[in-house]
Residue frames relative to the residue before (quaternion, step in Angstrom):
aa qw qx qy qz dx dy dz
P 1.0000 0.0000 0.0000 0.0000 0.00 0.00 0.00
M 0.5078 -0.6599 0.4673 0.2972 3.53 -1.11 0.74
L 0.4851 -0.6613 0.4890 0.2971 3.56 -1.08 0.77
N 0.5708 -0.5574 0.4894 0.3521 3.50 -1.20 0.64
P 0.5951 -0.6142 0.3654 0.3675 3.66 -0.91 0.81
F 0.6613 0.4991 -0.3163 0.4620 3.60 0.96 -0.79
V 0.6558 0.4936 -0.3064 0.4821 3.58 0.97 -0.85
A 0.6142 0.5359 -0.3424 0.4673 3.59 1.05 -0.72
E 0.6296 0.5306 -0.3189 0.4694 3.59 1.06 -0.78
L 0.6547 0.4946 -0.3069 0.4822 3.60 0.95 -0.86
S 0.6494 0.5181 -0.3124 0.4607 3.60 1.00 -0.80
E 0.6295 0.5159 -0.3317 0.4770 3.58 1.05 -0.72
D 0.6005 0.5358 -0.3504 0.4792 3.60 1.05 -0.71
H 0.6484 0.5271 -0.3145 0.4503 3.56 0.90 -0.95
F 0.6370 0.5315 -0.3275 0.4522 3.57 0.95 -0.88
Q 0.6827 0.4859 -0.2963 0.4582 3.59 0.85 -0.95
I 0.6283 0.5202 -0.3307 0.4746 3.58 1.03 -0.76
E 0.6788 0.4982 -0.3027 0.4465 3.60 0.87 -0.91
V 0.5866 0.5612 -0.3654 0.4555 3.60 1.11 -0.61
V 0.6666 0.4774 -0.2968 0.4895 3.58 0.96 -0.86
L 0.6229 0.5287 -0.3430 0.4635 3.60 1.03 -0.71
D 0.6158 0.5449 -0.3382 0.4576 3.60 1.03 -0.79
A 0.6823 0.4794 -0.2820 0.4745 3.56 0.88 -0.98
L 0.6262 0.5463 -0.3256 0.4510 3.56 1.01 -0.81
E 0.6568 0.5035 -0.3102 0.4678 3.58 0.91 -0.88
R 0.6524 0.5161 -0.3136 0.4580 3.59 0.94 -0.84
E 0.7191 0.4678 -0.2509 0.4483 3.55 0.85 -1.02
L 0.7252 0.4087 -0.2438 0.4976 3.58 1.17 -0.47
A 0.2177 0.7772 -0.5512 0.2115 3.58 1.14 0.58
P 0.5746 -0.6495 0.3778 0.3244 3.60 -0.89 0.93
T 0.6768 0.5094 -0.3023 0.4370 3.61 1.09 -0.54
L 0.6876 0.4653 -0.2742 0.4853 3.59 1.26 -0.24
P 0.5130 -0.5833 0.5006 0.3821 3.59 -1.17 0.42
I 0.5116 -0.6476 0.4608 0.3263 3.59 -1.06 0.69
P 0.3088 -0.7573 0.5448 0.1850 3.61 -0.69 1.07
E 0.3137 -0.8150 0.4594 0.1624 3.56 0.05 1.34
P 0.6641 0.4892 -0.3534 0.4413 3.68 0.77 -0.77
F 0.6583 0.4899 -0.3165 0.4759 3.60 0.92 -0.85
L 0.6459 0.5273 -0.3274 0.4445 3.57 0.88 -0.93
S 0.6441 0.5179 -0.3225 0.4615 3.61 0.94 -0.85
Q 0.6650 0.4955 -0.3027 0.4698 3.60 0.95 -0.87
A 0.6594 0.5083 -0.3138 0.4565 3.59 0.93 -0.87
I 0.6554 0.4977 -0.3107 0.4755 3.58 0.97 -0.84
Q 0.6276 0.5214 -0.3320 0.4734 3.59 1.03 -0.77
F 0.6239 0.5294 -0.3264 0.4732 3.60 1.02 -0.83
L 0.6895 0.4850 -0.2903 0.4529 3.59 0.80 -0.99
H 0.6445 0.5015 -0.3226 0.4786 3.57 1.08 -0.68
E 0.7588 0.4062 -0.2264 0.4561 3.58 0.67 -1.09
F 0.7505 0.3742 -0.2193 0.4987 3.58 0.77 -1.02
G 0.7161 0.4698 -0.2641 0.4435 3.58 0.78 -1.03
D 0.7971 0.3024 -0.1532 0.4997 3.55 0.83 -0.97
E 0.7353 0.4373 -0.2534 0.4516 3.59 0.57 -1.14
Y 0.7486 0.3645 -0.2012 0.5160 3.59 1.06 -0.71
H 0.7787 0.3784 -0.2129 0.4530 3.58 0.44 -1.21
H 0.7052 0.4426 -0.2875 0.4734 3.60 0.71 -0.99
F 0.5733 0.5741 -0.3716 0.4513 3.57 1.14 -0.60
K 0.6422 0.5252 -0.3279 0.4518 3.61 0.91 -0.90
E 0.6825 0.4798 -0.2914 0.4681 3.55 0.95 -0.87
E 0.7396 0.4568 -0.2418 0.4312 3.57 0.72 -1.10
E 0.7772 0.3682 -0.1831 0.4763 3.58 0.95 -0.84
V 0.7766 0.2935 -0.1708 0.5307 3.60 1.17 -0.39
F 0.7590 0.4199 -0.2384 0.4368 3.59 0.52 -1.19
F 0.7095 0.4553 -0.2815 0.4583 3.60 0.72 -1.02
P 0.6417 0.4926 -0.3499 0.4724 3.67 0.93 -0.68
F 0.6112 0.5292 -0.3559 0.4687 3.60 1.06 -0.70
L 0.6561 0.5085 -0.3174 0.4585 3.60 0.88 -0.91
A 0.6296 0.5286 -0.3307 0.4635 3.58 1.01 -0.81
S 0.6527 0.5151 -0.3132 0.4589 3.59 1.02 -0.79
Q 0.6843 0.4540 -0.2690 0.5033 3.56 1.26 -0.41
G 0.6513 -0.5611 0.2974 0.4154 3.57 1.30 0.27
V 0.4829 0.6357 -0.4605 0.3881 3.62 1.23 0.11
R 0.4358 -0.7074 0.4940 0.2563 3.58 -0.84 1.00
V 0.2702 -0.7734 0.5595 0.1258 3.54 -0.87 1.04
E 0.6971 0.5046 -0.2760 0.4280 3.59 1.03 -0.77
A 0.7696 0.1802 -0.1337 0.5978 3.61 1.26 -0.05
G 0.7329 0.4386 -0.2975 0.4266 3.55 -1.28 0.24
P 0.8388 -0.2472 0.1423 0.4637 3.56 -1.27 -0.39
I 0.6611 0.5022 -0.3350 0.4456 3.61 0.90 -0.78
A 0.6257 0.5203 -0.3403 0.4711 3.60 0.98 -0.76
R 0.6429 0.5078 -0.3218 0.4746 3.60 1.00 -0.78
M 0.6344 0.5283 -0.3330 0.4555 3.58 0.97 -0.84
L 0.6700 0.4931 -0.2957 0.4695 3.58 0.91 -0.92
G 0.6307 0.5199 -0.3250 0.4757 3.59 1.06 -0.75
D 0.6307 0.5215 -0.3228 0.4755 3.57 1.03 -0.79
H 0.6298 0.5376 -0.3403 0.4455 3.58 0.92 -0.87
A 0.6620 0.5008 -0.3048 0.4670 3.59 0.93 -0.90
E 0.6732 0.4840 -0.2989 0.4724 3.60 0.92 -0.87
L 0.6262 0.5274 -0.3363 0.4655 3.60 1.00 -0.74
R 0.6384 0.5129 -0.3246 0.4733 3.58 1.00 -0.78
R 0.6442 0.5257 -0.3153 0.4573 3.57 0.99 -0.85
L 0.6704 0.4893 -0.2936 0.4743 3.59 0.92 -0.93
L 0.6458 0.5204 -0.3194 0.4584 3.59 0.95 -0.85
A 0.6299 0.5219 -0.3290 0.4718 3.59 1.02 -0.79
G 0.6410 0.5214 -0.3201 0.4635 3.60 1.02 -0.78
I 0.6352 0.5174 -0.3195 0.4761 3.57 1.03 -0.81
V 0.6496 0.5176 -0.3082 0.4639 3.58 0.93 -0.94
D 0.6419 0.5303 -0.3193 0.4525 3.60 1.01 -0.79
L 0.7000 0.4698 -0.2681 0.4662 3.61 1.06 -0.72
L 0.5129 0.6884 -0.4105 0.3074 3.62 1.13 -0.54
P 0.6795 0.4746 -0.3328 0.4498 3.68 0.75 -0.82
L 0.6429 0.5284 -0.3210 0.4522 3.60 1.09 -0.66
L 0.5650 0.6205 -0.3744 0.3944 3.56 1.18 -0.57
R 0.5940 0.5930 -0.3660 0.4019 3.56 1.06 -0.69
K 0.6332 0.5189 -0.3254 0.4731 3.60 1.21 -0.46
Q 0.3225 -0.8011 0.4476 0.2321 3.58 1.40 -0.11
E 0.2512 0.7577 -0.5541 0.2364 3.57 0.89 0.93
Q 0.5409 -0.6329 0.4536 0.3180 3.56 -0.99 0.88
R 0.6537 0.5318 -0.3128 0.4382 3.56 0.93 -0.94
T 0.6560 0.5031 -0.3052 0.4727 3.59 0.96 -0.87
A 0.6497 0.5149 -0.3160 0.4614 3.58 0.92 -0.89
R 0.6577 0.5037 -0.3089 0.4672 3.60 0.95 -0.86
A 0.6648 0.4981 -0.3010 0.4683 3.59 0.90 -0.92
L 0.6451 0.5231 -0.3113 0.4619 3.56 1.01 -0.84
R 0.6489 0.5098 -0.3181 0.4666 3.59 0.91 -0.88
Q 0.6540 0.5160 -0.3150 0.4548 3.59 0.98 -0.84
L 0.6640 0.4962 -0.3046 0.4692 3.58 0.93 -0.89
V 0.6552 0.5005 -0.3127 0.4716 3.58 0.92 -0.90
S 0.6390 0.5279 -0.3245 0.4557 3.58 0.96 -0.83
R 0.6538 0.4936 -0.3129 0.4806 3.62 0.93 -0.84
Y 0.6393 0.5303 -0.3177 0.4573 3.57 0.99 -0.88
V 0.6768 0.4955 -0.2913 0.4600 3.58 0.83 -1.03
R 0.6586 0.5130 -0.3122 0.4534 3.60 0.88 -0.93
L 0.6738 0.4880 -0.2975 0.4683 3.58 0.88 -0.95
L 0.6807 0.4911 -0.3025 0.4517 3.59 0.87 -0.91
R 0.6332 0.5166 -0.3421 0.4639 3.62 0.98 -0.72
N 0.6603 0.4922 -0.3049 0.4783 3.61 0.92 -0.87
H 0.6289 0.5460 -0.3125 0.4569 3.54 1.04 -0.87
I 0.6680 0.4942 -0.2979 0.4698 3.59 0.86 -0.96
E 0.6384 0.5284 -0.3305 0.4517 3.59 0.93 -0.84
E 0.6770 0.4758 -0.2962 0.4771 3.59 0.91 -0.88
E 0.6462 0.5191 -0.3248 0.4555 3.59 0.97 -0.81
E 0.6340 0.5336 -0.3394 0.4451 3.57 0.91 -0.88
S 0.6620 0.5019 -0.3033 0.4668 3.57 0.91 -0.88
M 0.6761 0.4937 -0.2861 0.4661 3.57 0.89 -0.99
Q 0.6766 0.5036 -0.3040 0.4429 3.60 0.84 -0.95
Y 0.6407 0.5225 -0.3368 0.4506 3.57 0.95 -0.81
E 0.6635 0.5051 -0.3056 0.4597 3.57 0.89 -0.96
L 0.6971 0.4742 -0.2789 0.4597 3.57 0.84 -0.96
S 0.6297 0.5382 -0.3499 0.4373 3.57 1.02 -0.71
Q 0.6369 0.5261 -0.3330 0.4546 3.56 1.13 -0.58
S 0.7813 0.3641 -0.1876 0.4710 3.58 1.00 -0.74
L 0.8163 0.3026 -0.1352 0.4732 3.62 0.92 -0.81
L 0.7635 0.3743 -0.1926 0.4897 3.57 1.09 -0.60
N 0.1186 -0.7474 0.6467 0.0949 3.53 -0.90 0.91
E 0.7285 -0.4348 0.2788 0.4501 3.60 -1.22 0.13
D 0.6458 0.5265 -0.3239 0.4481 3.60 0.95 -0.85
T 0.6501 0.5060 -0.3123 0.4731 3.58 0.97 -0.86
G 0.6416 0.5295 -0.3185 0.4545 3.57 0.97 -0.82
L 0.6555 0.4978 -0.3030 0.4803 3.58 0.98 -0.85
M 0.6292 0.5282 -0.3290 0.4657 3.58 1.03 -0.79
L 0.6626 0.4951 -0.3068 0.4709 3.61 0.91 -0.88
S 0.6352 0.5226 -0.3262 0.4659 3.60 0.99 -0.80
D 0.6425 0.5200 -0.3148 0.4666 3.57 1.04 -0.80
I 0.6383 0.5173 -0.3197 0.4720 3.59 0.96 -0.87
V 0.6488 0.5094 -0.3151 0.4693 3.58 0.91 -0.92
G 0.6441 0.5466 -0.3228 0.4268 3.58 0.87 -0.93
R 0.6923 0.4620 -0.2761 0.4806 3.56 0.98 -0.83
R 0.7241 0.4525 -0.2583 0.4519 3.60 0.89 -0.87
V 0.6839 0.5144 -0.2974 0.4233 3.58 0.95 -0.83
A 0.5420 0.6370 -0.3981 0.3768 3.59 1.15 -0.51
N 0.6421 0.5181 -0.3176 0.4674 3.59 1.16 -0.55
R 0.7050 0.4625 -0.2530 0.4744 3.59 1.19 -0.45
V 0.7908 0.0234 0.0372 0.6105 3.57 0.90 -0.99
S 0.3824 -0.7410 0.5004 0.2332 3.59 -0.60 1.10
A 0.6354 -0.5290 0.4019 0.3936 3.56 -1.24 0.46
A 0.6409 0.5214 -0.3277 0.4583 3.59 1.00 -0.78
R 0.6678 0.4837 -0.3073 0.4750 3.59 0.94 -0.86
L 0.6157 0.5448 -0.3393 0.4571 3.58 1.03 -0.77
A 0.6389 0.5156 -0.3171 0.4748 3.59 1.00 -0.82
E 0.6382 0.5164 -0.3231 0.4708 3.62 0.99 -0.79
L 0.6631 0.5039 -0.3052 0.4618 3.58 0.93 -0.89
R 0.6549 0.4956 -0.3111 0.4782 3.58 0.98 -0.82
S 0.6166 0.5399 -0.3308 0.4679 3.56 1.10 -0.70
F 0.6210 0.5257 -0.3326 0.4769 3.59 1.04 -0.75
A 0.6506 0.5054 -0.3145 0.4715 3.61 0.94 -0.87
A 0.6448 0.5151 -0.3209 0.4647 3.60 0.98 -0.82
A 0.6434 0.5058 -0.3222 0.4758 3.60 1.02 -0.78
C 0.6239 0.5262 -0.3330 0.4722 3.59 1.04 -0.73
Q 0.6463 0.5160 -0.3204 0.4618 3.57 0.95 -0.87
Q 0.6586 0.5026 -0.3093 0.4668 3.56 0.90 -0.88
H 0.6402 0.5312 -0.3178 0.4549 3.58 0.97 -0.85
V 0.6748 0.4871 -0.2919 0.4714 3.59 0.88 -0.97
E 0.6637 0.5021 -0.3091 0.4603 3.60 0.92 -0.88
L 0.6520 0.4995 -0.3179 0.4737 3.60 0.95 -0.80
D 0.6367 0.5319 -0.3150 0.4609 3.54 1.01 -0.88
E 0.6603 0.4970 -0.3018 0.4753 3.59 0.98 -0.88
C 0.6360 0.5136 -0.3288 0.4729 3.60 0.98 -0.81
Y 0.6451 0.5196 -0.3194 0.4604 3.56 0.96 -0.85
S 0.6396 0.5262 -0.3148 0.4636 3.60 0.99 -0.86
L 0.6709 0.4993 -0.2961 0.4614 3.59 0.97 -0.86
A 0.6613 0.5264 -0.3009 0.4417 3.59 1.10 -0.70
K 0.5605 0.6284 -0.3879 0.3749 3.60 1.19 -0.41
């Protein structure tokens, strides 16, 4: 069955986020020096696209819609999703706090940063997997195409105040560059 348009939009966001996570994992391999400019860009992407844009769509539009349809928000999968969002924000803030210290190239800072990023990536991957499962199930029972289009329209109007269309295009371009980098890297590995 075809995904509801709104759920398809959320899934596309997930794909773009996971592409950046893939690149982040590659670039933060323990044997390599941490590439600070890339790390800063990836963290900015995860903050702006992952949180300000994607989580906003869920928290301000999708989850309230589900609540209006009788889905419990204070318990179950939605409560877990909201808890994950809060923990992801906390971890991201910790990473941002360590970034200025990274410029001093201290081993301890690099190790702490890798650990925080690893926890963030692991949590976000698990979170996305659970959301994909939940969204697919709910889209089959609660969302029809018209409802999905209505939710997409609401998001379009509300999100413009948070992330401009031009900035969104830049963020998507960064994700596309990450995907290309990872794919080239994988092709290079296979050619060895």
